[in-house]
N, C-alpha and C positions, 0 to 999 in steps of 0.2 A: 504494500500500500504506500502511495506517495504522500509525503507530508507537505503542508504548505511551507512557504519560505520562512515565516517567522518561527515555526517549530524546528526547522533545520538549523536555525541560528544564523541567518543571513542578516548582516548589518551594513550600514552605509558609513563611509568615512568622510568627514568634512573638516575643513579648516575655517576658522572664523577670522575674517579680515576686517580690520577697523580702518576706515578712511581718515586721513589726517585732517582734511578740511572741515569736516563737520562731526566727526566722531561716530558716525553711523557704522553699525556692524553688519557684515554680510556673510552668510554661510555659503561656502563654495564646496560643492561635492568634488572630492579628489580620488575616490575609490570605493572599494567594498571590503568587508571583512567577513570571515566565516569561522564559526565556532567549532573547534575540534571536540572529540569525545571527552578529552580530559579537561575541557573548559578553556583551554588556551585559544588564541586567535591567530588565523592566517590573514594578513592584510595585503590586498593587492591595490597598489596606487597607480592611477592614471596620470597624476601630477604630483610634484613634490611641494609641500607647503613651505614657503620661504620663512615663515615664522617658526617652523619646527614643531608645530602643535597639531595634533589630530583630535577630533571629537568624534567618537564612534557611537552611533545610535542604532536601535533596532529598526529594521526595514518596515515601512508602512506603505501600502499601496496609496497612490495619490487620492483616490476617492475616500480613503479612511482618515486622511490627515485633518480635514476640517468639515467633513460631511458633504461637500459639494465636489462633483467631478472636476478634474483639472481643466482649465480653460473656460469654465462657465461661471457666470455671476450668480450669486445667491438670490 
């Protein structure tokens, strides 16, 4: 039986970038992470964060993030 992605331990890797001019913070997706049987993580990066920081969060499909499908207004 196939498990959904959240049960398999799929996570997304982000770096949080703060703009100098106004201090706003932006989350930039830089890769994915996968949970091993022993609880450790394998991280696959598509980009290297220049600030050296990763923020790893559980994967959530776009329609589950705020209750509305992506690209549609509420």
